[in-house]
C-alpha positions as CSV (number, residue, x, y, z in Angstrom):
1,X,-100.1,-48.7,98.8
2,X,-98.5,-51.3,96.5
3,X,-96.4,-54.2,97.7
4,X,-93.5,-55.9,96.0
5,X,-94.6,-59.3,94.6
6,X,-92.9,-62.2,96.3
7,X,-91.9,-65.7,95.5
8,X,-91.5,-68.7,97.8
9,X,-88.3,-68.8,99.6
10,X,-87.6,-65.0,99.3
11,X,-88.0,-64.6,103.1
12,X,-85.2,-67.1,103.7
13,X,-83.1,-65.5,101.0
14,X,-83.5,-62.1,102.7
15,X,-82.7,-63.6,106.0
16,X,-79.6,-65.3,104.6
17,X,-78.5,-62.0,103.0
18,X,-78.9,-60.2,106.3
19,X,-77.0,-63.0,108.1
20,X,-74.2,-62.9,105.5
21,X,-73.8,-59.1,105.8
22,X,-73.7,-59.3,109.6
23,X,-71.3,-62.2,109.6
24,X,-69.0,-60.4,107.1
25,X,-69.1,-57.3,109.2
26,X,-68.3,-59.3,112.3
27,X,-65.4,-61.1,110.5
28,X,-63.9,-57.8,109.4
29,X,-64.1,-56.4,112.9
30,X,-62.5,-59.5,114.5
31,X,-59.7,-59.8,112.0
32,X,-58.7,-56.2,111.5
33,X,-60.8,-54.1,113.9
34,X,-62.7,-52.6,111.0
35,X,-66.5,-52.5,110.7
36,X,-69.4,-50.8,108.9
37,X,-71.7,-48.6,111.0
38,X,-74.8,-50.7,111.9
39,X,-77.3,-48.2,110.5
40,X,-75.4,-48.2,107.2
41,X,-75.2,-52.0,107.2
42,X,-78.9,-52.3,107.9
43,X,-79.7,-50.0,105.0
44,X,-77.4,-52.0,102.7
45,X,-79.0,-55.2,103.7
46,X,-82.5,-53.8,103.1
47,X,-81.5,-52.4,99.7
48,X,-80.0,-55.8,98.9
49,X,-83.1,-57.7,99.8
50,X,-85.3,-55.3,97.8
51,X,-83.1,-55.5,94.6
52,X,-82.6,-59.3,95.0
53,X,-86.4,-59.7,95.2
54,X,-87.0,-57.7,92.0
55,X,-84.3,-59.6,90.3
56,X,-85.5,-63.0,91.4
57,X,-89.1,-62.4,90.5
58,X,-88.2,-61.0,87.1
59,X,-86.0,-64.0,86.3
60,X,-88.7,-66.4,87.4
61,X,-91.3,-64.7,85.2
62,X,-88.9,-64.8,82.3
63,X,-88.2,-68.5,82.8
64,X,-91.9,-69.3,83.1
65,X,-92.5,-67.4,79.9
66,X,-94.7,-64.8,81.6
67,X,-92.3,-61.9,81.3
68,X,-90.2,-60.1,78.8
69,X,-87.1,-61.9,77.4
70,X,-83.9,-61.4,79.2
71,X,-82.1,-58.2,78.3
72,X,-78.4,-57.9,77.8
73,X,-76.6,-57.3,81.1
74,X,-75.0,-53.9,81.1
75,X,-71.4,-55.1,81.5
76,X,-69.1,-56.1,78.7
77,X,-68.2,-59.4,80.4
78,X,-71.8,-60.5,80.0
79,X,-72.7,-58.7,76.7
80,X,-72.6,-61.7,74.4
81,X,-76.0,-63.2,73.2
82,X,-75.3,-66.5,75.1
83,X,-75.8,-64.7,78.4
84,X,-79.1,-63.1,77.5
85,X,-80.4,-66.2,75.8
86,X,-79.8,-68.3,78.9
87,X,-82.1,-67.1,81.7
88,X,-80.1,-68.9,84.4
89,X,-76.8,-67.4,83.2
90,X,-78.4,-64.0,83.0
91,X,-79.7,-64.3,86.6
92,X,-76.2,-65.4,87.7
93,X,-74.6,-62.4,86.0
94,X,-77.1,-60.0,87.5
95,X,-76.9,-61.5,90.9
96,X,-73.1,-61.3,90.7
97,X,-73.3,-57.6,89.8
98,X,-75.7,-57.0,92.7
99,X,-73.4,-58.7,95.1
100,X,-70.4,-56.8,93.7
101,X,-72.1,-53.5,94.2
102,X,-73.2,-54.3,97.7
103,X,-69.7,-55.5,98.7
104,X,-68.1,-52.4,97.3
105,X,-70.6,-50.2,99.1
106,X,-69.7,-52.0,102.3
107,X,-66.0,-51.4,101.6
108,X,-66.7,-47.7,101.0
109,X,-68.6,-47.5,104.3
110,X,-65.8,-49.0,106.5
111,X,-64.9,-47.0,109.5
112,X,-61.2,-46.2,108.8
113,X,-58.8,-43.6,107.7
114,X,-58.5,-42.9,103.9
115,X,-55.5,-45.2,103.3
116,X,-57.0,-48.1,105.1
117,X,-60.3,-47.6,103.3
118,X,-58.5,-47.5,100.0
119,X,-56.8,-50.8,100.8
120,X,-60.1,-52.4,101.7
121,X,-61.7,-51.2,98.5
122,X,-58.7,-52.5,96.5
123,X,-58.8,-55.9,98.2
124,X,-62.6,-56.3,97.8
125,X,-62.4,-55.2,94.1
126,X,-59.7,-57.8,93.5
127,X,-61.9,-60.5,95.0
128,X,-65.0,-59.3,93.2
129,X,-63.3,-59.2,89.8
130,X,-61.9,-62.7,90.4
131,X,-65.3,-64.1,91.4
132,X,-67.1,-63.2,88.2
133,X,-69.1,-66.1,86.7
134,X,-67.5,-65.2,83.3
135,X,-64.1,-66.5,84.7
136,X,-65.2,-70.1,85.1
137,X,-66.1,-72.6,82.4
138,X,-69.0,-74.1,84.2
139,X,-70.7,-70.7,84.6
140,X,-69.8,-69.1,81.3
141,X,-72.4,-69.9,78.7
142,X,-70.4,-68.3,75.9
143,X,-67.4,-70.6,76.6
144,X,-69.7,-73.6,77.0
145,X,-71.5,-72.9,73.7
146,X,-68.2,-72.6,71.9
147,X,-67.1,-75.9,73.5
148,X,-70.2,-77.6,72.1
149,X,-70.0,-76.0,68.7
150,X,-66.4,-77.0,68.3
151,X,-66.9,-80.5,69.9
152,X,-64.5,-79.7,72.6
153,X,-61.8,-78.3,70.4
154,X,-61.9,-74.9,72.1
155,X,-61.2,-76.6,75.4
156,X,-58.3,-78.5,74.0
157,X,-56.8,-75.3,72.5
158,X,-57.3,-73.5,75.8
159,X,-55.4,-76.2,77.6
160,X,-52.6,-75.9,75.0
161,X,-52.4,-72.1,75.5
162,X,-52.4,-72.6,79.3
163,X,-49.6,-75.1,79.2
164,X,-47.6,-72.8,76.8
165,X,-48.0,-69.9,79.1
166,X,-47.0,-72.0,82.1
167,X,-43.8,-72.8,80.2
168,X,-43.2,-69.1,79.5
169,X,-43.9,-68.1,83.0
170,X,-46.5,-65.5,82.2
171,X,-49.9,-65.1,80.7
172,X,-49.9,-64.1,77.0
173,X,-51.7,-60.8,76.2
174,X,-50.7,-60.8,72.6
175,X,-49.1,-63.1,70.0
176,X,-45.5,-62.5,70.9
177,X,-44.2,-64.5,68.0
178,X,-45.2,-61.7,65.6
179,X,-42.9,-59.1,67.1
180,X,-39.2,-58.7,67.2
181,X,-37.4,-55.6,68.6
182,X,-35.5,-54.0,65.8
183,X,-37.5,-55.7,63.0
184,X,-41.1,-54.5,63.5
185,X,-40.9,-52.5,66.7
186,X,-38.2,-50.0,67.7
187,X,-37.4,-49.6,64.0
188,X,-36.4,-45.9,63.8
189,X,-33.0,-45.6,62.1
190,X,-30.1,-44.7,64.3
191,X,-27.0,-45.8,66.1
192,X,-25.7,-46.4,69.6
193,X,-23.0,-43.7,70.2
194,X,-22.2,-44.4,73.8
195,X,-22.7,-47.2,76.4
196,X,-21.8,-47.9,80.0
197,X,-23.0,-50.4,82.6
198,X,-26.5,-48.8,82.9
199,X,-27.5,-47.5,79.4
200,X,-26.8,-47.2,75.8
201,X,-27.3,-43.7,74.1
202,X,-29.0,-43.9,70.7
203,X,-28.7,-41.1,68.2
204,X,-31.4,-41.1,65.5
205,X,-30.9,-40.4,61.8
206,X,-32.2,-36.9,60.8
207,X,-35.2,-37.0,58.4
208,X,-34.9,-33.3,57.4
209,X,-32.1,-31.5,55.6
210,X,-31.8,-29.0,58.5
211,X,-32.1,-29.6,62.2
212,X,-32.4,-27.3,65.2
213,X,-29.0,-26.5,66.6
214,X,-30.0,-27.6,70.1
215,X,-30.4,-31.4,70.4
216,X,-33.1,-33.3,72.3
217,X,-32.5,-36.0,74.9
218,X,-35.2,-38.5,75.9
219,X,-35.0,-40.2,79.3
220,X,-37.7,-43.0,79.4
221,X,-38.6,-45.0,82.5
222,X,-36.1,-47.6,83.6
223,X,-39.0,-49.9,84.7
224,X,-39.9,-50.4,81.0
225,X,-38.2,-50.7,77.6
226,X,-37.6,-47.4,75.8
227,X,-39.4,-48.4,72.7
228,X,-42.8,-47.5,74.0
229,X,-41.7,-44.3,72.4
230,X,-41.0,-46.1,69.1
231,X,-43.5,-48.9,68.6
232,X,-44.4,-48.3,64.9
233,X,-43.5,-45.5,62.5
234,X,-47.0,-44.1,62.6
235,X,-47.2,-43.9,66.4
236,X,-43.5,-43.3,67.3
237,X,-42.9,-40.3,69.5
238,X,-39.2,-40.6,68.5
239,X,-39.8,-40.6,64.8
240,X,-42.3,-37.7,65.1
241,X,-39.8,-35.6,67.0
242,X,-37.1,-36.3,64.4
243,X,-39.6,-35.4,61.6
244,X,-40.1,-32.0,63.3
245,X,-36.4,-31.3,62.7
246,X,-35.0,-32.1,66.1
247,X,-31.7,-34.0,66.6
248,X,-32.8,-36.8,68.9
249,X,-30.9,-38.9,71.4
250,X,-32.6,-41.5,73.6
251,X,-31.4,-43.4,76.7
252,X,-31.9,-47.1,76.4
253,X,-31.6,-48.6,79.9
254,X,-30.0,-51.9,80.4
255,X,-32.1,-54.7,81.7
256,X,-30.2,-55.4,85.0
257,X,-28.8,-58.8,85.8
258,X,-27.0,-60.0,88.9
259,X,-23.9,-58.0,87.9
260,X,-25.8,-54.8,88.6
261,X,-27.5,-55.9,91.7
262,X,-25.7,-53.4,93.9
263,X,-26.6,-50.3,91.8
264,X,-28.1,-47.5,93.8
265,X,-30.3,-44.5,93.0
266,X,-27.2,-42.3,93.0
267,X,-25.7,-44.6,90.4
268,X,-28.7,-44.3,88.2
269,X,-28.6,-40.5,88.4
270,X,-24.8,-40.1,87.9
271,X,-24.3,-42.8,85.3
272,X,-27.7,-42.3,83.7
273,X,-29.0,-38.8,82.7
274,X,-26.0,-36.9,84.0
275,X,-23.7,-38.9,81.8
276,X,-26.1,-38.8,78.9
277,X,-26.3,-35.0,79.1
278,X,-22.5,-34.8,79.1
279,X,-22.2,-37.0,76.0
280,X,-25.0,-35.2,74.1
281,X,-23.3,-31.9,74.8
282,X,-19.9,-33.2,73.6
283,X,-21.3,-34.7,70.4
284,X,-23.5,-31.7,69.5
285,X,-21.1,-29.0,70.7
286,X,-24.1,-27.3,72.4
287,X,-23.8,-26.2,76.0
288,X,-27.6,-26.5,76.5
289,X,-30.0,-29.1,75.3
290,X,-33.7,-29.9,75.3
291,X,-34.8,-32.8,77.5
292,X,-37.8,-35.1,78.0
293,X,-38.6,-37.5,80.8
294,X,-41.4,-40.0,80.7
295,X,-43.0,-41.4,84.0
296,X,-40.2,-42.5,86.3
297,X,-37.8,-41.2,83.6
298,X,-39.1,-37.8,84.4
299,X,-38.4,-38.2,88.1
300,X,-34.9,-39.4,87.3
301,X,-34.3,-36.5,84.9
302,X,-35.5,-33.8,87.2
303,X,-33.4,-35.3,90.1
304,X,-30.3,-35.2,87.8
305,X,-31.0,-31.6,86.7
306,X,-31.3,-30.6,90.4
307,X,-28.0,-32.3,91.2
308,X,-26.3,-30.4,88.3
309,X,-28.0,-27.1,89.4
310,X,-26.4,-27.6,92.9
311,X,-23.1,-27.8,91.1
312,X,-23.8,-24.5,89.3
313,X,-24.8,-26.1,86.0
314,X,-28.0,-25.5,84.0
315,X,-27.6,-27.8,80.9
316,X,-31.4,-28.0,80.1
317,X,-32.7,-25.3,77.8
318,X,-36.2,-26.9,78.3
319,X,-37.7,-29.9,80.1
320,X,-40.7,-31.9,79.0
321,X,-42.3,-34.1,81.6
322,X,-44.8,-36.8,80.5
323,X,-47.0,-38.3,83.2
324,X,-44.4,-37.7,85.9
325,X,-44.6,-37.6,89.7
326,X,-42.4,-35.1,91.6
327,X,-44.8,-34.6,94.5
328,X,-46.0,-38.0,95.8
329,X,-48.8,-36.7,98.1
330,X,-51.4,-38.5,95.9
331,X,-50.2,-41.6,94.1
332,X,-53.5,-43.2,93.2
333,X,-54.0,-46.9,93.5
334,X,-50.3,-47.6,93.9
335,X,-50.5,-46.0,97.4
336,X,-52.2,-49.2,98.7
337,X,-48.9,-51.1,98.4
338,X,-46.8,-48.6,100.3
339,X,-46.4,-48.2,104.0
340,X,-43.5,-48.4,106.5
341,X,-43.8,-52.2,107.0
342,X,-44.0,-53.0,103.3
343,X,-41.0,-50.8,102.6
344,X,-39.0,-52.3,105.4
345,X,-39.8,-55.8,104.0
346,X,-38.4,-54.7,100.6
347,X,-35.3,-53.3,102.4
348,X,-34.8,-56.6,104.2
349,X,-35.2,-58.7,101.1
350,X,-33.8,-56.6,98.3
351,X,-31.9,-53.6,99.7
352,X,-28.3,-52.9,100.6
353,X,-28.7,-54.3,104.1
354,X,-30.5,-57.5,103.2
355,X,-29.0,-60.5,105.2
356,X,-28.1,-62.3,102.0
357,X,-27.0,-59.2,100.1
358,X,-28.9,-57.1,97.6
359,X,-31.2,-58.8,95.1
360,X,-33.0,-57.8,91.9
361,X,-36.7,-56.8,91.8
362,X,-37.8,-59.1,89.1
363,X,-39.5,-57.6,86.1
364,X,-42.3,-60.2,86.1
365,X,-43.3,-59.1,89.6
366,X,-43.6,-55.5,88.5
367,X,-45.6,-56.6,85.4
368,X,-48.0,-58.7,87.5
369,X,-48.5,-55.8,89.9
370,X,-49.4,-53.3,87.1
371,X,-51.7,-55.9,85.4
372,X,-53.7,-56.3,88.6
373,X,-54.3,-52.6,88.8
374,X,-56.7,-53.2,85.9
375,X,-57.5,-56.9,86.4
376,X,-60.6,-57.2,84.2
377,X,-58.8,-55.7,81.2
378,X,-55.3,-57.1,81.8
379,X,-55.9,-60.5,83.6
380,X,-59.3,-62.0,83.5
381,X,-60.0,-60.9,80.0
382,X,-57.2,-63.2,78.9
383,X,-58.1,-66.0,81.2
384,X,-61.5,-66.1,79.5
385,X,-60.3,-65.6,76.0
386,X,-57.1,-67.7,76.1
387,X,-58.1,-70.6,78.3
388,X,-61.9,-70.9,78.4
389,X,-62.5,-70.1,74.8
390,X,-59.2,-71.3,73.3
391,X,-58.7,-68.1,71.4
392,X,-55.0,-67.0,71.0
393,X,-54.7,-63.3,71.6
394,X,-54.2,-61.2,68.4
395,X,-50.9,-59.4,67.8
396,X,-50.7,-55.9,69.4
397,X,-47.5,-54.0,69.6
398,X,-48.4,-52.1,72.8
399,X,-49.2,-55.3,74.7
400,X,-46.0,-56.9,73.4
401,X,-44.1,-54.0,74.9
402,X,-46.1,-54.3,78.1
403,X,-45.0,-57.9,78.5
404,X,-41.3,-57.2,77.8
405,X,-40.5,-56.6,81.4
406,X,-37.4,-55.2,83.1
407,X,-35.6,-55.9,86.4
408,X,-34.5,-53.3,88.9
409,X,-31.5,-53.4,91.3
410,X,-32.9,-53.8,94.8
411,X,-30.9,-50.9,96.4
412,X,-32.0,-48.4,93.7
413,X,-35.7,-49.6,94.0
414,X,-35.8,-49.5,97.8
415,X,-34.3,-45.9,97.9
416,X,-36.9,-44.8,95.4
417,X,-39.8,-46.5,97.2
418,X,-38.9,-45.0,100.6
419,X,-37.9,-41.5,99.7
420,X,-40.6,-40.8,97.1
421,X,-43.7,-42.9,97.6
422,X,-43.4,-43.4,101.4
423,X,-41.7,-40.2,102.7
424,X,-42.4,-37.8,99.8
425,X,-39.0,-36.0,100.3
426,X,-38.1,-35.2,96.7
427,X,-40.5,-32.1,96.8
428,X,-38.8,-30.7,99.9
429,X,-35.9,-28.4,99.0
430,X,-32.6,-29.7,100.5
431,X,-34.2,-32.7,102.2
432,X,-32.5,-35.3,100.0
433,X,-28.8,-35.7,99.2
434,X,-28.1,-37.3,95.8
435,X,-24.7,-37.8,94.3
436,X,-23.3,-35.7,97.2
437,X,-25.6,-32.7,96.5
438,X,-28.7,-31.3,98.2
439,X,-31.6,-31.6,95.8
440,X,-33.9,-28.7,95.2
441,X,-36.2,-29.1,92.2
442,X,-36.9,-25.4,92.2
443,X,-33.3,-24.6,91.4
444,X,-33.8,-25.9,87.8
445,X,-34.3,-22.7,85.8
446,X,-35.5,-24.2,82.4
447,X,-39.0,-23.8,81.1
448,X,-41.1,-26.9,81.6
449,X,-43.9,-28.5,79.5
450,X,-46.0,-30.8,81.8
451,X,-48.3,-33.4,80.3
452,X,-50.7,-35.6,82.2
453,X,-53.4,-38.0,81.1
454,X,-56.9,-37.5,82.5
455,X,-57.7,-41.3,83.1
456,X,-54.2,-42.2,84.3
457,X,-54.4,-44.7,87.1
458,X,-50.6,-44.8,87.7
459,X,-49.9,-41.1,87.8
460,X,-53.2,-39.3,88.6
461,X,-53.4,-36.1,86.6
462,X,-54.0,-33.9,89.6
463,X,-50.9,-35.4,91.2
464,X,-48.9,-34.5,88.1
465,X,-50.4,-31.0,88.3
466,X,-48.7,-30.6,91.7
467,X,-45.4,-30.3,90.0
468,X,-46.4,-26.8,88.9
469,X,-46.0,-25.6,92.5
470,X,-42.4,-27.1,92.7
471,X,-40.8,-25.8,89.6
472,X,-39.8,-22.2,89.3
473,X,-39.2,-21.8,85.6
474,X,-41.9,-20.9,83.1
475,X,-44.5,-23.7,82.9
476,X,-47.1,-25.0,80.6
477,X,-49.5,-27.7,81.8
478,X,-51.5,-29.8,79.3
479,X,-54.0,-32.5,80.0
480,X,-54.7,-35.2,77.5
481,X,-57.5,-37.7,77.2
482,X,-57.2,-41.5,78.0
483,X,-54.7,-43.2,80.2
484,X,-51.0,-43.5,81.2
485,X,-49.8,-44.9,77.9
486,X,-52.6,-44.4,75.4
487,X,-52.8,-40.7,76.3
488,X,-49.1,-40.2,75.6
489,X,-49.0,-42.3,72.4
490,X,-51.6,-40.3,70.5
491,X,-50.2,-39.5,67.0
492,X,-50.9,-36.1,65.6
493,X,-51.6,-37.5,62.2
494,X,-54.5,-39.5,63.4
495,X,-56.2,-36.5,65.0
496,X,-57.9,-38.6,67.7
497,X,-59.1,-37.8,71.2
498,X,-58.7,-34.3,72.7
499,X,-56.7,-32.3,75.2
500,X,-57.2,-29.4,77.6
501,X,-55.1,-26.2,77.8
502,X,-55.1,-23.3,80.2
503,X,-52.4,-20.6,80.4
504,X,-53.4,-19.9,84.0
505,X,-51.9,-22.1,86.8
506,X,-54.1,-21.8,89.9
507,X,-53.1,-23.7,93.0
508,X,-55.7,-26.4,92.6
509,X,-55.9,-28.9,89.7
510,X,-59.7,-28.8,89.6
511,X,-59.7,-25.0,89.3
512,X,-57.3,-25.3,86.4
513,X,-59.6,-27.8,84.7
514,X,-62.8,-25.8,85.3
515,X,-61.4,-22.9,83.3
516,X,-59.5,-25.0,80.7
517,X,-60.2,-25.0,77.0
518,X,-61.0,-28.4,75.4
519,X,-59.1,-28.8,72.1
520,X,-59.8,-31.6,69.5
521,X,-57.0,-33.9,68.4
522,X,-53.6,-34.8,69.8
523,X,-51.6,-32.8,72.3
524,X,-48.5,-33.5,70.2
525,X,-49.4,-30.5,68.1
526,X,-49.4,-28.2,71.1
527,X,-46.1,-29.6,72.3
528,X,-44.5,-29.1,68.9
529,X,-45.5,-25.5,68.9
530,X,-44.1,-25.0,72.4
531,X,-40.8,-26.9,71.6
532,X,-40.0,-25.2,68.3
533,X,-38.6,-22.0,69.7
534,X,-36.6,-24.0,72.2
535,X,-34.5,-25.6,69.4
536,X,-32.6,-22.5,68.4
537,X,-31.6,-21.7,64.8
538,X,-31.6,-24.3,62.0
539,X,-28.3,-25.9,60.9
540,X,-27.3,-28.5,58.4
541,X,-28.2,-32.0,59.6
542,X,-25.2,-34.1,60.6
543,X,-24.1,-36.6,57.9
544,X,-23.1,-39.3,60.4
545,X,-23.6,-40.4,64.0
546,X,-21.7,-39.4,67.1
547,X,-18.3,-37.6,66.9
548,X,-14.6,-38.3,66.8
549,X,-14.7,-39.0,70.5
550,X,-18.0,-40.9,70.5
551,X,-18.2,-43.1,67.4
552,X,-21.1,-45.3,66.4
553,X,-20.9,-48.7,68.3
554,X,-23.8,-50.6,66.6
555,X,-27.1,-49.9,64.8
556,X,-30.2,-48.9,66.8
557,X,-32.0,-50.3,68.7
558,X,-28.8,-51.8,70.2
559,X,-28.2,-54.8,72.4
560,X,-29.5,-53.5,75.8
561,X,-33.1,-53.2,74.7
562,X,-33.1,-56.9,73.5
563,X,-32.1,-58.3,76.9
564,X,-34.9,-60.2,78.5
565,X,-35.7,-60.1,82.2
């Protein structure tokens, strides 16, 4: 029988670890009534002591020159040579990772229902990510080395970047000075042909001699700027669709100010996509059009089409839904923010019945929430780079868009939060009344192309798959690689990543995936093939924008998209 080598003080270290685990468990129980089963806690403590012992002895041997040199820590936060070359720093990183694993195992073992457990996991993960030794100058050897090499210049530059960001009111994720909407992002040529209080309608210049007779209307999310679909010519969904011969119109939502603070969900449906559909029909002379909704824009679009169906209208010849939730049974990490008390709080502070009247949900609050869904990539990475190392972030169009936040009217947001995320009523036929009509998503007869991203943390792909059970028209479900944005913005010309297809639509998402075919390249190619027959016959491309009734107002991208939150 072999025994684990020991070092002086290990017994007290183990005792302290056991005491810490027991104290933490007792604290959770006293504060929230939650606890970890004692047998599980005892095992976690024993495993912790064993791993800490191995780590401590290995580190001591390395520092004494009797063991192998420190190896790179398998975490990108600690992958630089400065960590491996400094035994104390390497030990701190490894100890941190051990503590992080143990805390997350405790969170996973809490006696609680699924939602409470998810909240505990989220809270612990936030604390764990914030506590990384990489996030502090005194414990980051890479930042310290740079400070020495630059004779303190990196620290001075970091302070300048920090003060600049404080002045702007948000942390810089990219060099924002490089980009300008309409100059080097959102550059596809077009014109605004209609506007009301809530949106401008942009028509894009054809790039082919002939176009499909049936036009295409894009409804992007109102919680972001539309130009995620038109960042650069080489990755623009809008330009790509125009190049395929489609006559494209796009809703550019206004960034609400206090003049729109009273707007409701009904207003967004009636004066948003319903009005946009009416204008596109009038300009094109076509009774039916092809439509696309992205994320919340897809939810808004389908609600509008269900309202029109209740009125006996079927204006959509086809619907494309990109990373869209219609069934909110599983909403991923966002579910931790939603319960009755949190929604009531929003109602009391932002909604129609707020004591001081409705208020805006500020765009910066939304942006911060979404950043902390991936804190290491979207928060702490920039704390370290910008402030500890004094390195200004490089220009990146996607992150510029990500920081160009939008406000939302409180009443509209509160309705959406309660009736979808909290009560999940949109999927129930006739449960909701919108614009005076009972909403039934199954009443929309158009064929639907449903796209989801496999690594999406905002709209989990299996949640997007649930839409197949709600919609009654002919359906095609396609799963792309990567996340919420990168999965969608995957240009066909670059032939990157992969996607999965399966003509069968079983009840369960995993069953669909298990028998799906893995295809190389971009899902855009599959979508193009599906959309082509929906366009109708080819006709001469229009020589101008709009019509006699709807004349061009100003060049794209228009005024609304340039409004800052």
